[in-house]
N, C-alpha and C positions, 0 to 999 in steps of 0.2 A: 494598407491591411486592417482587417475590421479591429483586432486586439494586438495593437503593437507590444512588444516586449523588451524589456533592456538589453537582454541577451538570451542566447538558444536556451532550450529546455535543457536539464542535467543529463536527459537520456540522450540528447543528441551530441551532446560534449563528451559522453561516454562511448557514443559509438566512434567520434574522430579519435578520442585517445587507442582504442581498440584497432583501428585502421592503421594508426603509427606503429605500435607494438604494446607486447603487455608490459614493458619498463616505462613505457611512456608517459608524459605528464602535459597538462594542460598549460601553455605557456604565457598566450595571451589572447583576447577575445576582441576584435575589432568592427564595429558596426559600420556597414559600407551604405554609403548614401547614394542617390542619384534615382532610385527607382519608387514606384507606388505599390506594385503588386503584390510581391513578397516581401517579408522582413529578411535581410541579408547579412552573415556575419563573415567575416576572415578569420578563421580559428588556426593557431599555431600549436604546435607540440615541440618540446624537446625531448631529447634521449630516446628515439632518435627525432630528427626533426620532420615535419610534414605540415604543410598548409594546407587547410582543406576550408572549401566554402560550405556553409551551411544555409539552408534557406527555407524558410518556414510560411506557409501559405494559410490563409484564413482557414477555419472549419468550414467544409462543404465546398471549397472552391476546387474546380477539377484541374487548375492548372500546374499543381504540383504532379498529378498523372500525366499530363500532357508532356511538361517538360521530362520526367524521366524516360517516357516511350521516346521523343523525339530524340535526346542525347545519346539514347541506345543506337538508333538508327544513324545518325550523324559520326558515331566512332570517333569524335575528336575532329573532324571534318579536316584533317592535314593539319592541326595544330591552331586551328581558328575558333575551335568551340571547346568546351570544357567536356571533360569525361565523366560520366556517372559513376560515382564510388559506392552510392549506397542510398536507400531512400525508405521511408517508413510512412507509407500516403495512407494507412490506417490509423496513424497517431497511436501507437502501442509503445513505443518508447521515447516519443517525443509528445510535449504539448499539443502541438499542432501538426498538420501532415508536411513533412521535411523531405528535402533530399539534400545530399552530400555529393558536392561535386569537386573536380580539380581547380587548383587555383591557376588562373593565366595570370602570369607575371606581368604587372603593368597596372597602370591607373587611368581613368576617365581623364580627357582635357577636352574642356569647350571653351578655351581661353588660349588658343595657341599662338605663340610669336610669331609663325609664318602661316598664316591660314591657307594661303593658296597651296601650299606644298602638303598641308593638313587635308584639306578638300579633296586633292588630287588622290591622296593614298584612301582617302574613304571611297571614292569612286573605283577605284583598282581593286581594292578589297570587296566590296561589293560586287564587283564582274566576277571575281574569283566564286564567290557563293552562287551564283546564278550558273556560272558553268558546272557545277557538280552532276556528278553522272546520274542518268536518268534512274538508274535502277533504284536509286534511293527515294525519289518521287511515290512510289506504289505505296509505300507505308504510311505515307504522310496524309493529312486530312486536306481537302482542299480549301482554299481561303474563302470560297463563296459558302462553305459551309458554316463559317464563324460568322458572329454577329457583325464584326467589323467589316466584312467583306460581302454584306446585304445590303440592297438597295435599299432597305427599310431606315438604315442609320443615316442616311445622306440628308443634310439640310444646308440652308445659307443659299446665295444666291445663284451659284452654279448647280444644285443640285437637279434641277429640271434637265438641265443640257447634259448631265452624266447619267442620268436615267435615260434619255432618249438614245445615247450611245451604249447603253449596256451589251447590246447584242455584239460589239465591238470589242468592249473590255472581256468578255467571258470568252470568246473566241480567241484570246492571244495564247500562243504558246505557253505552255507550263514550265516553270522553273522552280527552285528550291527558293523560297521566299523567307528572309528573317520574320517578317512579319512586323517589327518594332525598330527597323533600321535607323537610328538616330545616332548623332555625336556621343552622348551620354552612355550607349548600349556598346559602345567598343573601349579597348584598353589600350594604353601606349605604353613604350618603353625604350628609352633613349631616342626620342623623336619617331620612332616609327610603328606602326599600327601591329598589335602582337596580337589581338584576337577579340571576340565579339561575344557579348554575354547575353542571358535572358533570352533564350530559344525556346520559352515556353509557347509561344504562339506561332513556331515555323510551319510552313504549310507549302502546298504546291499551289503555285498562282501565276499570275501574271508579272513578268520583270518590273513594269510599270508600277505595282503595287509598293516594291520598295524604292525606287526611282523617285517617285513622286513624293514620297514620305520624308527621304532623306532631304529632298531639295526644300519641302516646307520647313524642316526644322533649321535648314542653313539660311534660309530668309529671316526667319526668325530672331537667329543668332547674328546675322550678318545683314547680307542685302543679294540681291538678284544675281548680281556680278559673281559672287564665290557660288551660288546654286549652281551657274552656269560653269563654273570652273570644276566642279564636281560632275556634271553631268559630260564634258567634254573628256574628262580622265575615264568616266566608265564606257563612254563609246570607244574611245582609242582601245582600252583593253578588251573589248569585245569585239572589234574590228568592225563595226556596222553603227548607223544613227539609231536612237530611239525613236521609233515613228511617233507622231501626234503627241508630242510630251505635254503640251497644253490640256490633251485628255487625262493624262495620269497627275498632272498637277492638280488639275480640278476634283478629279477623285479624292485626292489627299485633303484637300481643304472642305469638300463636302463632307466626309466622313469625320473630321476633328472641328466641325462647325459648333458643336454644341460642348465641348469639352476643353477646347484651348487653354481657357484661362486656369484649369487645374494642373496644367505643366509648369506652373510656377514653384511647385513644390519640388520637381526636377530639376530646375535649371538653379534654383538657389544653392544648393548644398555645393555645386560644381562652380561657383563662382558668378554667377550672373544674377546676383538679387535686384539688378536692374531690370529684369523681365517678370515684373509682376503681373497680376490678372490684368490690370487695364493696358499695360505694355502690350502683352502677348494679344489682347482683343486687337487691339490697335495694328499692330502688325499683321496679323491673320486677316484682317479686315481690308490692307492694303494690297496684300498678294492675293485676297479673291478679287479685288477691283481689277487687278493686274489680268486677271485671267477671263475675265467677262469679255 
């Protein structure tokens, strides 16, 4: 965020209090770590009790508008996505463009005690997202209309190959893609995956967009074996194999080639301080070499 704030604006907190009820008071405000795009807080009220997530976006950033529109389309996604409770995209009552969304009860977990079971749930849940009814897709932008889905951002040793196979990528059937499906954007409760957060980039696009991205994250966190556990679980849930997985893995590394070092700020507060800029580049290079 361009100008990080220690707490939500007074106007945003007042809107949370009003959502809870006229007699409510703000009980606690907790900064939520793990993301770079928006500043995010959990806000709890008392008398009556309500938990709301406040997300503040940099001035001029369109992500808040996108998130509000997408959450309305998703309508909770059967409990996997938060529900939009309010927004101030023009920054009238908040200092920055803001959204108020429901709290998905759970916490991020990227240091699981049982990595195989954890990766299996990641695969099954992504399959559920991709199985969403097609009538939701028409209201969403195409992933290819976003900068992250453009050939322009591709770089690194496999970029040329991905560009040469671009027609195969764009011809793939469309599903609901989360756009940033990695382990830090899901929350867990009592060992079970409870929901997915940060839907601001959701779009219609090839299933491989999410699959390759999550496999890259799992390789950075663990190794290729666990990335394969995730893939096997996803394929088991969908009932068919992911064709040309090397293409989707290559797309993920080519579009992340120039920015992987910046992800250290996401991993560090979630318990993986060992994944600093140098280590992320080393592992990204290793995964890239595996795909050449």
